[in-house]
N, C-alpha and C positions, 0 to 999 in steps of 0.2 A: 673713943670706942665704938659707940653707936654707926661710925663709918665702917672699922674694921667687920664690925659684926654683919655690917650691909654688904663690904667685899667676900667676908667669907660664906653669906648665903648666896651671891651670884656664882661664885668658883663653884659650889657644891652643886648648884640647880644644873651649870652648864656640863658638869661630871655625869649627874645623872641622865642628862637629854643625848651624851654623846654615847653613853653607855648601853641607850634604845637602838642606835643605830646596826644597820647591817651592811655591811661593806658587801657588794657581789661581785664577784671578779669579771670584767671585762669579757676576759678571754673565754669565758665558760659560756656566755650567751650570742657570743657572737658566731653566726653561721659560716661555714665553710663555704669560700669561693664558687661561683658556679662560671662554666665557660657560657659566654654570651655571643650568639651571633645572630646579625640583623643582615636583612639585604631587601630591597626593592627591585626586583626585576622588570626590564620592561623590552619589548619586543624591538628588534631592531639595535640593540644596543649590546654591549659584552655584559658579563656578569659579573657580579660584584659582591663582596660582603665588607661589612663593619665587625670585626672578632675581637673581644674583650673580655675581662673576666668582672665577675661582681664585687659588690663593696657594700661591708656593712655600712647604713645610711649615717652613724655618727662619726665615721672614719675622715670625712671630708679629704677625699683623695683626690687629685686630679689625674692619677698616671694608672691606666686599666689595661695597658698592655700585657700581652702574655708572652712567655719563649714558644722559640720554635713552632712558629704556627704553620701548618700545614692543611692546606684547603683544596680539595679534588673535586671537580663538577663530573657528574655522570649527563651525558645526555639518552634518554631513550634507553634507558639501563646499559650504554654502553660508555665507558672512560672517555671523556673528552680532554682535559688538560688539567693541567693543576696551577691555581690561580695565583699570579705574583704577590708577592707581602712586601709590605714597607710599612714605616711606621711613620703615623700621620698625627696632626693636632686638629681638633674641629672645635668650634667656636659654640658659644651654647646656642645660638640660630640654628645649628646643622647645616650651615651653607658654606662658610669659610673654610677650608683647610690649608692646613700649611706643615711643613717639613722642617721648618725653622723655627723654634718656640721664642727666640730672642726677637726675633722679626715682629712678632704679635704682639700690640699694645694689650696689656692685661688690666689695666683700668675698668671696673664696671663689667669685664667678661671674665668669663669663667672657662678656663682651657681645659680639655681633656684629649690627654693621649691614648690612642688606641689602636688596632692594626687593622692596615687597609686592604684589602685583597681583590684582585680584578683581574679577569680573563681577557682573552684574544677573539673566544668566537663569538659571533652575533647570533645573540637568541633568535629563534624563529617562532611562529604561529603553530601551536599545537606540540612543541618541544616540553617534555617530560623532566624535569630536571631534579637531581641530588645532590645535594652538597654533602661533603664527608669532610668535617674538620677536625683536629687533633693538634694538640699541645703536649709538651713534656712537662706540663705543670698538671695536667689531669689524667687520670687514668681511663676512662671512657671518651670514645669518638664522637662527639655531637653529629647529628644527621638530620637534616631539612629537606623537604621535598614540596615541589609546587610544579603549575602545570602552564605553559603560558599562553593566557588567552587568544581566541580569535577576533578581530577587529567586530562591532555592532554593525548590524545590518540596520542604518538609520534611513526611515521612509521619507521622513519628512519632519519639518520643522516649522510651522507656521504662528502667524499672528493672529489669535482668536478675537481679541476688541482690543481696544485703548478707550480708558477712563481718567479724565481730568486734564489739567494745563502744567505742560514741563515749567512756566514761567511761575507759577501759583507755590506757595511753600511747601505744600504738601507734593508738587510734582503731578506726575500722572503715572497710572498705574497700566503697564502692558502685560495680556495675558498671553503665552503662550499655549503650543500644543507640540509635544515632542512624540512622533510616533516610530517605534521600533518594531520590527520584524522579530520576533521571538524565538528561539529554538526550543526543542521540546525537554531538554535536560535542564538542571537549574542554571542559572546564570545570575552574576551580580553585576552591575553599572556603576558608574562613575561620571555625574556631568558637572563641568567646571567652566563657570563664568571666567572669561579673558577680559585683560586690556581694562583695568580699574575700576570695574564691577566688584565689589565684594559678594557680591551673592543674589540669591532668589528668596521668597516666597511660596511654600506650596502646602494645600491641606489634601494632596492627592494622597490615597491610601497605599500608594507603593512605598511612601516613606516612612508608615507607621511601625516596621519593625524596628527602624535604624533610629527614631525617634526618643529621644530623651528627654524625662519630666527635669527641666531646667527652670520651672517658675512658678509662681504660686497659681497663675491664670492657666497653667495646664492642668492643674487638680480639679479644675470646672469645667475640662472639656474644651478650653480653648488651645487646642494643641497644634497650631499650623506647625510646619518645618520652616527654620531660617537657616539660609544658606550656610555652610561654615567655609567659606572660601575656596581650598581648591578640592576640599572632599565631599561631594555630597551623593552618598551612597544610598541604592535601592534595590532589591532583589525583584525577581522578576515571578514573584507569587499571584501576582494579578494578573498576568499576561496568559496564563496556561497553553504555553506554545504558540499563541496568535499574533498578530499584530494590537499594538496597547499604543494608546494617546497619554501620556505622562503631562499633566496640567501644571503649569508654574508661571509665577508673575514675578516682575521686578517693578521698583519705582525709580523711574527716569527725572533728572531735573534739565533745565535747559544749559545748566552750567556744569562744569568738572567732568563729565562723564563722555567718553570717544564714541564717536560712532563708525560703523555700524556697530550692534551689540552681538558680539563676537562670544561665542561659545563651544565646547568639546565634549563628545561623549566616549568611553570609553568602557572594556571589560574589565574586572578585576578577578582576581579569584578569590575564592570562599577565605583563606587565611589573612589578607585584606579589609575585607569586610568585617570578620570576626574582631581582628584587632582595632580599628579604627571604631567599630562600635563600642568595644569595652573601654577604648580610652576615654572615649566622650563621656560615657557612663561613670568613669574613675573621674573625672575631671569635675564632672557635674555635680557626682556625691560628694566632692572636696571642696565645693563652694557655696557658699550663700547660706540662708536659711533652713533650706531642706537639708542639707550637709549635715547640718545635726542631728537629722532623724533617721539615717542610712548606715548602712556599715560598708566597709572598704569594699570596691571591686575588683577581683582578679583582672588583672589585665591579659588578653588570649596570647598563648604561646604554641607554637607548633614546632620546635627545635627540639628532639630527643635527645638526652643525657645530657642538656644544657636549659637556656631558657633564652627567647628571642623570637622572633617571627621573621621568616625569610617567605616573601609574597611575591606576586606579577600583577602587571597591565598590559593591556594590548594596546596597540597603535592606537590613537585616537581620532575619532570623526570630526571634523571642524566643520560649522557651519555660522552663516552671518544674516542679522536682521537689519534694516535700515530704521531706525527709532522714529526718524522724522515722519516717516507716513505709513509707518506700520508695515510695507510690504517689503518683500524677501530682495 
């Protein structure tokens, strides 16, 4: 009898709990898909776009292709060409592309199908680009614009001083000076160490706008900029239309690093600068202790009637320094 009463009590409790549940239809909260357009344009290369559609994050979709994609390129206000469209698959590294899904190993890899559009016109410095992308799945045409930057005028890249011993555990620290002849208009630059060096450190104020609070040390003013691989961006707020020397330093060890130290500087447009800045801030706010006390960051988009970023980069200026003796 006691077991029967116990069983009936449990059934009654579960019935009460289930009666308090409220089922929210999934279709009522899922946003409508958006046309997504992305493309990082480079001087000296043809234009390209990656076109896809957005998906609600709990869908776990891997096929983002849209139907009947049509992408037109206008250069300096004049129609130039219609980009050729093909279906592609992109791996999670955004490096390896393939048109054959079955040929790609899927273990520990995410496959995402999208539409890849590429032109034949070689982009030139100063070209004002306008992309118009449409699909039968969307009523409005997505529009994105960018202007191809001119290569920076690098005056010099010199060693200021060298401290330490490369054979010690801490290695040696090499201090550099990058001098750029800056034009009067607003410009954005990227410096990228090449050939095995992950990056550099700098407390030069040119990085202050791009710097993100990413650790407890930064709360107390110890906010040196740490290079982030290929994208180390700064603007010309401190240049004022004149020559300016950007201070940098790298840690060098006698093992594992190639010589000479090689890097390149290029100009990027406002869209790419804002995109990387907001993306880094989003990633920072989403990680670690500080992420618990920050609100989500909206990643920059410059696509009208859609979402995404279409941006541009100039030809790079490459320079090298022999790390052995610190001379150019």
